[in-house]
C-alpha positions, 0 to 999 in steps of 0.5 A: 581264832573267828576270821571276821574279814579278809581285806586285800588290794581290791578292797583300795581299788587295786589289783592284786600284784602277787599271787597269794600265796607267793607273799610272806607270811606275818602275824600280828596282834591287836588290842581293843584296850579299855581302861576304867573308864570303859574308853578305849585307847588309840593312836594317832599318827599325823603323818599319815592321817590316821589312827590306829589300836595297840598292837602288833607283829609277832617276834620270834619266839613269841607267842600271839598273847605273849606280843599283844603285850609286849605291844601295850606296854610299848606304844600305851604305856601300861600293863594289860589283861586280855579277857577274850577274842575279837577275832581276826582279820586274815590282810593280803598286802605286798608283800606280805600275807597278815592275820591280825588276831584281835582281843578285848583286854583292860589296863592293868595297874597304871598307866606310863609312857609309851616305849615306841620303837625308831620307826614309829617315832619316825611315822609320828606316832602320838600317846594313846587317847582315850575315849568312849568307844562309839567316839573312836569308831567316828574318829576311825571313819573321820580317818583319811589314809594319805598310803596304802597300808596306813588305809589298809590299818586304818580299815582293820582296827576299825573292824576290830573296834567295831566288833569289839563294841558288838561284843561288848553290847552283847554282853 
């Protein structure tokens, strides 16, 4: 999968605190998920003052696409069909080095209720909001994430939305 960006502490005016080869490796899968109206799902996280697209970490024994389908089911409450690759974004974020693999996906079947994890509930994840992709991008531009991890997530997911828009316009 093609790397579309690299993000590090330096993007947020911070020094690198560890050597990059000392960071713990983590893989994650993300989706720009479309419904039948060609709107995309974004999840609000009010306590962090940011939004995110569906996705999360790949668990032991999972492949990337299985992890993505599980995350969509948990965070949005629906099955999904993966349509195409968007690309990957590499994050150097202490204490991890994370590869986020982005995909275009579409809702398959009915949309139910999300089943957020305990930590997602603690962070006050909200039921997905469905917006045209341009509005979703503008929503991310207005966010003011109030902690470093949220800044990483917001920047990364906005990049995935922008790249997805570019791909959709080429079709």
